[in-house]
N, C-alpha and C positions, 0 to 999 in steps of 0.2 A: 737331463730331462728337458725334452723338445717341447715347443708349442707350434701350433699353427700359426702359419703367417697371418699378420694382422690381429693376432688376439689382443694384443696392448696397442692398438692404433688409435688414437684419438678420434672421435667422430663427432666433429664441433657442430652445431645447429641446433635451432630452437626443437623443444619438445614436441609430444604430440598434441594435437590441437584438444583433444578430449581432455587429456590430463591438465593443460593449462586452463581449461574452463573451469574444470572441477576445482583445481586450486584457487582460482580466481573467485569463486562463490563462496567456498568456504572461508577465504579471508573477509570478503565483504559481510558475511553473516556475524561471522566472531568480532568483526569492529562494531558493528550495529548491536550486538548484544552486550559487549563489555563497556559501553558509554552509558553513564548513568543518566544523563539527561534524555538519552535515547529510550531507555529501559523505561523511564519514567512516562514518558510521551505515548509509547508504544503498547506497554502491558500495564502498569502500575495505575494508571486514569482511567484507561479502558474497565479496569477490574473492579476498581473503586465504584465506577459508575453502575456497572452491572449489579453489584450488591446493593447499592442505594437506589435503583430504579425499581429493581425487584422487590424490596422491603419497605420502602416509602413511596407512597402515592401522592409525590409532589407534582407530578408530572403525568399527565392523562395518557394512557395507553393502553390498547386493545388488550381484551383478556385471550386466553391466559397470560397474566403479566410476566412471568420468567421468560415465556418465549418472544414476546414483544421487546422485553428489553435486551434479550441476545442480538436480537436483529439489529436494533439500535446500537448497541455497541460494537458489534461486529463491523457495522457501516464507519463507525468513529474508528476504529482501530486500523481498518483498511486506509482511511483518510489519513492517520497519523503517519502510518509508515509509509506508504506510496507516495504522499504529497508532502506533506510538512517535513518529516525527517528525510527524504529524499533531497528535496529542494536544498534544504540546510546543508546536507552532508556535501552536495555536488557545488553548492556555491562555495564554501570554504575550502574543497578539495582544490576547485580552479583557483583560489585566491592565491594558497601557500604553494603551488605548482606541482600537485600531485599527479593530475593527470597528465601534465606536459611531460612529466619524467616517465611515468607508465608508458607513453606513447614513443618515447624514446627506446623503448626495449624492444625484445623481440616478439612482444605481444601485440598481436594485431590489434588496432582501434576497436574493430567490431567485436573483439572477443572481450575486450575491456568494459565495452557497453552491454554485453550479455551477461559480465560476471556481475555487475552492479543489479541489472535486473533480476538475474538469478538469487543473488543474496537477498533482494527485497522480497522476493516470492518466499524464500525459505523463512523469514521474519514473518511474513503474513501467514504462513502455516503453521508456526511456533503459536500466533495468536489464537488461531481459530481452534487449535488443540486444547488450549490453555483456558481460554474463555468457553469452550463447550462444556470442559469437564466441571468447571466452577458453577454454568449454569444447570448442568444435572445435579449438583448438589443444592441447589436453590429451587428445584421442583421442574427443570424442563424436562420433557419427554421427547427424545428427538425421534420418535416413530410417526409422529402424528404432521410431520414436514414434508416437503417435496426436496429430497436431498440433489437431484438433478439441477433444479434451478437455482437451490443455494450455491452449488458447485459454479455453475455458469454465472451468478451475479457476481460471487467474489472475486471470479477471475476477470470479468470485465469490469468491474470496480476498481480493482488492482492497477489493469491496463490503462483506465482513465486518468485516474489520479496520477500514476506512474507519469504519463505523458504531460501532464500539467505540472507536475514537480519538476520534471526535467526541463520544461522549457522555462519555467522561472529561475532553477537553480542554475541553468547553463545561459542564461541572458545578462540577470544583472549582478551589482557587486555584492558580495556577500553579506556585508552589512545591511543592505537593503532587502536582500533575500530573506534573513533571519527576520526583519520586521515583517514584510510583506507575508511571509509563510505562517507566522504567529497569527497575526490580525485576523489573515483569512480563515486559518483553523478556528478561531472563538467565532468568527461572524457564522459560519456555515455549522458550528456544533449548534448555535441558539437560533438561528435563523434561517438554517439552509435543510430545514427538514428531518435532521439527524435526531436531537433531544426532542423537539416537538413535532409530531406528524403533521404533514402539509394539513389536513382536515381541521387541525386545531388552529391554524393560522388564519388571519385576515384574508377576502378574497383576492385581491392584487397579489399579495406577497405568495399566496398558496399557489398561484399559477406560476409566479417565476421559479419558485421553489422545484416545482415538477419539471423545469428544464435544467436544473441543475445536477452534477453527477451527485452530490451527497443526497440531495431528495429523491432522486431515481435510485440509489442503490439501498437507503434506508427502507424507503416504503417497500420496495421489491424484497428485500428479506424478510422484512416483517410479515409481509404475505406469505412467501414461501414456506417459512418457517411453521405458520399454523396449518400448512397443507393445501394454501390456495394457489392460483396461477397468477403469477404476476403480470402486469400489463406490458403489451409489446412495447409501449412507450418509455417504458423503463429500459428496455434492452435498446431500443433506437437510441435514446438519450447517451447512454454510454459508450455505444460505438462511436455515436458522433463526437464526442469528446475526446474519444482516442484518438479517432483519424484525424480530425482538425488539430488539436493539441500536438500530435505526433508530428504531422505534416509540418506545422510552424517550427517545431523545435529541430527538426533535422537541417532546415535552414538558416536557424538563428544560433544554435547552441555554439558556444567558443568553449576552447578547451584550457584557455587561461585568461 
């Protein structure tokens, strides 16, 4: 039996870029969803807060309460995944030489970055689906909202917090990243317009909160989910944080 010339000739070289990117995104997504502390931060805490804010009237929220609670928790979930989780993961990957080893393979550096961003986006998608499903069970009715604005704000919020997370995780030592990321998460949750709306905060603090990505995202989502039109300022604030933090990260992020 004869075969055509070259049938069994090896063809060394890296794989197709699309397949490599898909593999990298899938890997980053699996790693994020397998780690217990990551799941606690990105899903368990937001779910507990969604149920608590809907059923307990401890924090003042606009009516209908399930809708406002969903906007609050979506902002928290995005902040948890794109900022806190991303920063800590990147910081420790740098510490243990993971990025340096990946960069020594046939995978281009830009594809490694896209893979991390794609994994982050996949986790955010899972969060949105799970939180929306639970919110429906708690009384939220999606028909009253502005889905276009919600999608836009989710994308911009993920980009803004992702840029800040990469900047933090790619610039400081892992132990310092862990401490700073968690402290910032708590500060933004309680005093950054996420849990408590800006209107319920003291005057000077309310003004500052509106310039933070946490305040812009939470206020914008709460407005969009009740069918209103978010302020242009919300979009501008998120874009500004994305551009500024992303620009600084490009110049300062280290691979090891």
